[in-house]
C-alpha positions as CSV (number, residue, x, y, z in Angstrom):
1,M,115.4,106.6,117.5
2,V,114.0,105.0,120.6
3,K,114.2,107.2,123.7
4,R,114.3,105.4,127.1
5,Q,112.4,108.3,128.8
6,N,109.6,107.7,126.3
7,L,109.1,104.1,127.5
8,K,107.1,104.8,130.7
9,W,104.2,102.9,129.0
10,L,106.0,99.7,129.7
11,L,105.1,100.1,133.3
12,L,101.5,99.6,132.1
13,F,102.2,96.3,130.5
14,P,100.1,93.4,131.7
15,F,103.2,91.5,132.8
16,P,102.5,90.7,136.5
17,L,104.7,92.2,139.2
18,L,106.0,89.2,141.1
19,A,108.8,88.3,143.5
20,I,108.1,84.6,144.2
21,S,110.7,82.3,145.7
22,C,110.7,78.9,147.3
23,H,113.7,77.0,148.6
24,K,113.8,73.4,149.8
25,N,116.9,71.8,151.4
26,D,116.0,68.5,153.0
27,D,119.6,67.1,153.0
28,N,121.7,68.6,155.8
29,H,124.7,66.5,154.9
30,V,125.2,68.0,151.4
31,T,127.9,70.7,150.9
32,M,126.2,73.8,149.6
33,Q,127.8,76.4,147.3
34,E,126.6,79.9,146.8
35,H,126.4,81.3,143.3
36,T,124.7,84.3,141.7
37,L,122.6,84.1,138.6
38,T,122.3,87.2,136.4
39,V,120.0,87.5,133.4
40,Q,120.1,90.5,131.2
41,N,118.2,91.7,128.1
42,I,121.1,92.8,125.8
43,L,119.0,93.2,122.6
44,Q,119.9,96.4,120.8
45,A,116.5,98.1,120.4
46,N,115.0,99.0,117.0
47,S,112.1,101.3,116.7
48,L,110.6,100.0,113.4
49,V,109.1,96.6,113.1
50,E,108.9,96.5,109.3
51,S,110.0,98.6,106.4
52,G,110.5,98.4,102.6
53,T,110.6,100.1,99.3
54,F,108.3,100.3,96.3
55,Q,108.8,101.4,92.6
56,G,107.3,101.3,89.2
57,Q,108.0,98.7,86.5
58,G,109.7,100.9,83.9
59,S,113.2,102.3,83.6
60,P,113.6,104.6,85.4
61,P,111.2,102.9,87.8
62,F,108.8,105.8,88.3
63,I,105.1,105.2,88.8
64,M,103.4,106.9,85.9
65,P,99.9,108.2,85.7
66,G,97.5,105.2,85.6
67,Q,100.0,102.8,87.2
68,S,99.9,101.3,90.7
69,V,102.2,99.8,93.2
70,S,101.4,97.7,96.3
71,F,103.2,96.5,99.5
72,R,102.2,94.1,102.2
73,F,102.8,94.4,106.0
74,S,101.5,93.2,109.3
75,A,100.2,95.5,112.0
76,A,98.4,95.5,115.4
77,P,95.8,97.9,116.7
78,G,97.4,101.3,117.3
79,Q,100.0,100.8,114.6
80,T,100.1,102.9,111.4
81,V,101.8,102.7,108.1
82,T,103.7,105.6,106.5
83,F,105.4,106.1,103.1
84,A,107.1,108.8,101.1
85,A,107.4,109.3,97.3
86,M,108.5,112.3,95.2
87,Y,106.1,114.4,93.2
88,G,108.3,113.8,90.1
89,F,107.5,117.0,88.2
90,S,108.6,119.3,91.1
91,N,111.8,120.5,92.6
92,D,111.5,118.9,96.1
93,L,107.8,118.0,96.8
94,F,106.8,114.6,98.1
95,F,103.7,112.7,99.0
96,A,103.3,111.2,102.5
97,P,100.7,110.7,105.2
98,E,100.5,113.0,108.1
99,N,102.7,111.5,110.9
100,P,102.5,108.9,112.4
101,G,100.8,107.4,109.3
102,I,97.7,105.9,107.9
103,A,95.4,104.5,110.6
104,L,94.8,100.7,110.2
105,Y,92.2,100.0,112.9
106,D,89.1,101.8,114.2
107,K,88.4,102.8,117.8
108,S,87.0,99.3,118.4
109,N,90.3,97.7,117.2
110,Q,88.6,96.4,114.0
111,P,90.8,96.5,110.9
112,L,90.1,99.2,108.3
113,A,89.8,98.7,104.6
114,G,88.9,100.7,101.5
115,D,89.9,104.1,100.2
116,V,92.3,105.9,102.6
117,S,93.5,108.6,100.2
118,S,92.2,111.4,102.4
119,Q,95.1,110.6,104.8
120,I,97.8,111.5,102.2
121,R,99.4,114.9,102.1
122,L,101.7,116.9,99.8
123,W,104.8,118.2,101.4
124,D,107.6,120.7,100.5
125,N,111.0,119.4,101.6
126,G,112.3,123.0,101.9
127,T,115.7,122.3,100.1
128,R,114.8,123.8,96.7
129,I,112.9,126.9,95.5
130,N,109.8,125.6,93.8
131,Q,109.3,126.3,90.1
132,P,105.8,125.9,88.5
133,P,105.2,122.1,88.6
134,G,105.5,120.2,85.3
135,S,107.8,118.4,82.9
136,S,109.9,121.5,82.3
137,V,111.0,121.8,86.0
138,N,114.8,122.2,86.2
139,H,116.5,119.6,88.4
140,P,117.8,120.2,91.0
141,G,117.0,123.9,90.9
142,T,118.0,126.7,93.2
143,A,118.9,125.6,96.7
144,E,117.2,127.0,99.9
145,S,117.1,125.8,103.5
146,K,113.7,125.7,105.1
147,A,111.8,123.4,107.3
148,I,109.4,120.7,105.8
149,Q,105.9,122.2,105.4
150,E,102.6,120.9,104.0
151,V,101.6,122.2,100.7
152,N,97.9,123.0,101.1
153,G,96.6,124.4,97.8
154,T,99.6,126.6,97.0
155,D,103.4,126.5,97.8
156,A,105.6,129.3,99.0
157,Q,106.0,130.5,95.4
158,N,102.2,130.6,94.9
159,N,102.2,127.6,92.6
160,H,98.8,125.8,92.7
161,Y,98.2,122.1,93.5
162,L,95.2,119.9,93.7
163,P,94.7,118.0,97.0
164,A,97.0,115.0,97.3
165,S,94.0,112.7,97.3
166,D,93.2,113.9,93.8
167,L,96.6,112.8,92.6
168,V,97.3,109.6,94.5
169,K,94.7,107.0,95.4
170,A,95.5,104.8,98.4
171,T,93.5,101.6,98.9
172,L,93.8,99.4,102.0
173,V,92.9,95.7,101.9
174,Y,92.8,93.6,105.1
175,E,93.9,90.1,104.4
176,G,93.3,88.6,107.9
177,A,95.8,87.5,110.5
178,S,97.0,91.2,110.9
179,Y,98.2,91.4,107.3
180,F,97.3,94.4,105.1
181,T,98.1,95.4,101.6
182,L,98.3,99.1,100.6
183,T,98.0,100.0,97.0
184,L,99.0,103.4,95.7
185,K,97.7,104.4,92.3
186,N,98.9,107.5,90.3
187,I,95.6,109.2,89.3
188,S,97.2,112.5,88.4
189,G,96.8,111.9,84.6
190,G,94.8,114.6,82.8
191,T,94.8,117.0,85.8
192,S,96.6,120.3,86.1
193,N,99.1,118.5,88.4
194,E,99.9,115.5,86.2
195,T,103.2,113.9,87.5
196,P,105.1,110.7,87.8
197,L,105.7,109.3,91.4
198,S,109.2,108.3,92.3
199,P,110.2,105.0,94.0
200,G,109.4,105.3,97.6
201,V,110.0,104.0,101.1
202,W,107.4,102.7,103.7
203,A,107.6,101.8,107.4
204,V,105.6,100.5,110.4
205,S,106.7,101.5,113.9
206,Y,106.6,99.4,117.0
207,I,104.0,100.5,119.6
208,A,103.3,99.9,123.3
209,G,100.6,101.4,125.3
210,G,99.0,102.4,122.0
211,K,101.8,104.8,121.1
212,P,104.5,104.5,118.4
213,L,108.1,104.2,119.4
214,N,109.0,106.2,116.3
215,S,106.2,108.6,115.2
216,N,108.4,110.4,112.6
217,P,110.3,107.6,110.8
218,L,110.6,109.3,107.3
219,Y,110.2,113.0,107.9
220,Q,109.3,115.5,110.6
221,K,107.1,118.5,109.9
222,N,108.6,121.9,110.9
223,H,112.1,120.3,110.9
224,T,114.8,120.4,108.2
225,S,115.1,117.4,105.9
226,A,117.3,114.6,107.2
227,N,118.3,110.9,106.9
228,G,118.3,110.7,103.1
229,L,114.9,112.3,102.5
230,T,116.5,115.0,100.3
231,P,117.7,112.7,97.5
232,L,114.2,111.2,97.4
233,T,112.4,114.5,97.2
234,E,114.8,116.1,94.7
235,M,115.8,113.2,92.5
236,G,113.5,110.3,93.3
237,D,116.4,108.4,94.7
238,N,115.0,106.3,97.6
239,S,118.2,104.4,98.4
240,Q,119.6,106.7,101.2
241,L,116.3,107.1,103.0
242,Y,115.8,103.3,102.9
243,S,119.3,102.7,104.2
244,Y,118.5,104.8,107.2
245,V,115.1,103.2,107.7
246,K,116.5,99.7,107.3
247,D,119.1,100.4,110.0
248,N,116.3,101.2,112.4
249,T,114.2,98.2,111.5
250,G,114.5,95.0,113.4
251,I,113.7,93.5,116.8
252,F,112.4,95.2,119.9
253,T,111.0,93.3,122.8
254,P,110.9,93.4,126.6
255,L,111.4,90.1,128.5
256,S,108.9,89.1,131.2
257,P,110.0,88.5,134.9
258,V,112.4,85.6,134.7
259,L,111.4,82.3,136.2
260,V,114.3,80.3,137.7
261,V,114.2,76.7,138.9
262,V,116.9,74.6,140.7
263,Y,116.3,70.9,140.6
264,N,118.0,67.5,141.1
265,G,117.4,64.0,139.9
266,I,114.7,64.9,137.4
267,E,114.5,66.1,133.8
268,N,114.0,69.8,133.0
269,P,110.7,70.4,134.8
270,I,109.7,73.5,132.7
271,F,109.2,71.8,129.3
272,M,110.5,69.2,126.9
273,T,111.0,70.0,123.2
274,G,108.7,67.9,121.0
275,M,106.1,67.5,123.8
276,K,102.9,69.6,124.1
277,D,102.6,72.2,126.9
278,A,101.9,70.1,130.0
279,G,99.3,72.5,131.4
280,Q,101.4,73.4,134.5
281,G,101.5,77.2,133.8
282,L,104.0,77.5,131.0
283,K,101.2,78.7,128.7
284,D,100.6,81.8,130.8
285,L,104.3,82.6,130.9
286,A,104.7,82.2,127.1
287,Q,101.5,84.1,126.2
288,K,101.2,86.7,128.9
289,G,104.5,86.8,130.8
290,D,102.7,85.5,133.9
291,A,105.0,83.0,135.7
292,S,103.0,82.7,138.9
293,G,101.1,79.5,137.9
294,L,104.2,77.8,136.6
295,A,106.1,78.8,139.8
296,A,103.3,77.3,141.9
297,S,103.3,74.1,139.9
298,L,107.1,73.7,140.1
299,K,107.1,74.3,143.8
300,K,105.1,71.1,144.3
301,M,107.2,68.9,142.1
302,Q,109.5,66.2,143.5
303,G,113.1,67.0,142.8
304,V,112.6,70.8,142.6
305,K,114.8,72.5,145.2
306,A,114.1,76.2,144.6
307,V,111.9,78.4,142.4
308,Y,112.2,82.2,141.9
309,V,110.4,84.7,139.7
310,L,112.5,87.8,139.2
311,P,111.0,91.1,138.0
312,D,113.3,93.9,136.9
313,P,113.6,96.3,140.0
314,A,112.9,99.4,137.8
315,N,110.4,98.3,135.2
316,T,109.1,94.8,136.1
317,V,109.9,93.8,132.6
318,L,113.5,93.7,131.3
319,L,113.8,96.4,128.6
320,P,116.2,96.0,125.7
321,A,119.3,98.1,125.4
322,I,118.2,101.6,124.3
323,E,120.7,104.0,122.9
324,N,123.5,104.1,125.5
325,Q,121.4,102.6,128.3
326,P,122.0,98.9,129.1
327,G,119.1,96.5,129.0
328,G,117.1,95.4,132.0
329,M,118.8,92.9,134.4
330,V,117.9,90.7,137.3
331,S,120.1,88.7,139.7
332,Q,119.5,86.0,142.3
333,K,121.7,84.3,144.8
334,L,121.5,80.5,144.7
335,E,122.5,77.8,147.1
336,V,123.3,74.8,145.1
337,A,125.1,71.4,145.5
338,K,126.9,69.0,143.2
339,G,124.4,67.4,140.8
340,D,121.9,70.3,140.9
341,K,120.6,71.6,137.6
342,L,119.3,75.1,136.7
343,A,116.7,76.2,134.1
344,I,115.1,79.6,133.4
345,A,112.2,80.8,131.3
346,T,111.1,84.3,130.2
347,M,108.6,85.5,127.6
348,Y,109.6,87.1,124.3
349,G,107.2,89.9,125.2
350,F,106.2,91.0,121.7
351,S,105.0,87.6,120.5
352,N,102.0,85.3,120.8
353,D,103.7,82.5,122.7
354,W,107.4,82.5,122.3
355,F,109.7,82.2,125.3
356,F,113.5,82.0,126.0
357,A,114.5,79.0,128.1
358,T,117.3,76.7,129.0
359,K,117.7,74.0,126.4
360,K,117.5,70.3,126.9
361,N,117.9,69.2,130.5
362,G,119.2,72.4,132.0
363,I,122.7,73.3,133.0
364,D,125.0,72.4,135.8
365,A,124.1,74.8,138.6
366,T,127.6,74.7,140.1
367,Q,129.4,75.9,137.1
368,T,130.5,79.5,136.6
369,G,130.8,81.9,133.6
370,D,128.6,82.9,130.7
371,V,126.1,80.2,130.0
372,S,124.1,82.1,127.4
373,D,124.8,79.4,124.8
374,S,122.5,77.1,126.8
375,I,119.5,79.3,126.0
376,G,117.1,78.8,123.1
377,L,114.0,80.6,121.8
378,F,110.9,78.3,121.7
379,D,107.3,78.4,120.4
380,D,105.0,77.0,123.1
381,G,102.6,75.7,120.5
382,T,99.5,77.0,122.4
383,A,98.8,80.2,120.3
384,V,98.8,80.9,116.6
385,S,102.0,82.9,115.9
386,Q,101.9,86.3,114.2
387,F,104.6,88.8,113.1
388,P,106.4,89.6,116.4
389,G,105.4,93.1,117.6
390,A,102.8,93.5,114.9
391,G,100.0,91.0,115.6
392,N,96.5,91.8,116.7
393,M,96.2,88.6,118.8
394,Q,99.4,89.3,120.9
395,F,98.5,89.7,124.6
396,N,100.9,92.5,125.2
397,L,99.5,94.5,122.3
398,G,96.0,94.2,123.7
399,G,94.9,91.1,121.8
400,T,93.6,87.6,122.7
401,P,95.9,84.8,121.5
402,G,94.3,82.4,119.0
403,P,94.5,78.9,120.4
404,E,96.4,76.0,118.8
405,S,97.7,72.7,120.1
406,N,101.2,71.9,118.7
407,P,104.4,70.4,120.3
408,I,106.9,72.9,121.8
409,Q,109.6,73.6,119.2
410,E,112.6,75.9,118.8
411,V,111.7,79.0,116.8
412,P,113.5,78.7,113.4
413,D,115.8,81.4,112.2
414,P,115.0,82.8,109.8
415,N,111.3,82.2,110.5
416,T,108.1,82.9,108.7
417,F,108.2,86.5,109.8
418,N,111.7,87.8,110.2
419,T,115.4,87.0,110.8
420,L,116.4,87.2,114.4
421,P,119.7,88.2,116.0
422,Q,121.6,85.3,117.5
423,I,120.3,84.3,120.9
424,K,123.5,85.4,122.6
425,D,122.8,88.9,121.2
426,M,119.4,89.0,122.8
427,I,119.7,87.5,126.3
428,K,122.8,87.1,128.5
429,V,122.9,84.5,131.3
430,V,125.8,84.4,133.7
431,L,126.6,82.3,136.8
432,Q,129.1,83.6,139.3
């Protein structure tokens, strides 16, 4: 689970700390109204960006000696991939990398490829007394209750095992654009530890500041088995573990300091769907969370009455809702008159150039209530999109956005990468 106290790294994000405002009121005869705008990140945080299962082709779908399985995923520098699969001819042993998983980039943030078998380990789930490994093992066997431990040569009953890398070969291929394929081949045939491998589960955690949000998604060394790992290690049943992992896979993103503009007599001055970025500063907001340039441009526009950039008082960025803690929130008092319009914009932080913004020509600034249904999620069209939260060109993951030049469009849902929650379940905008 994501722990709020573990998110201090968000203070190191390159989102700028800003508190810009400008207010113009040249008409002393207009009756002004005072309203308060509140914007909150209400997204329920998930710690895993991707996850899935793998299995063999037979029935039951075990991976027999000589057979291989592969799975594909996206990852940014600092992220790792992990998996778990049962050593089939055992009582409760399983193969998995050491946490947090298999490294995917080197120290220079260059993607890795080739044989990564040395990062796989053999583990004892600690729920069954180990019999000598082989096809004659009795399942499930005699119960015990111990913590998960690595099997390094011999188990607690002095049964002998070859290194995991002599039984499972792991090959990593980098496809480009942050996509990898990991292939697991059962090479145990003909060895003293010949065994089938069970269907398995894999996962990739979100990171920030180079650290995973969930460094133990499938198991935890020196802790007792949990979250459906035991059925996998004792029976090769990956369904319960995957159900747990799937529940923790989804969307996690902070929002950048929120830009707010009040205007009258003009169209939405931030952007127009179907048009290319106008070069007034939206690009920096959408790619980096930096609203300063856009705020400066808006301040000079005819018809713009007020501009604000609102950082979260505690964290600069607006964090999502984490466990029982509400998401980040900002508020601003506004002086508005009949005919005034209101628009906002804030970066979807874990993206290349996505941003939340008021749709079409803004909203009536004098209305009150929840106006979240006026917000959409847009692709600025200035940077090549990658898997949100798992792209090596995403600015807030240390990358440099790859340029493109396309019209601004709403982000489809589902999109090329994932299925998003409804907008109203990610960002809440209220006028009072």
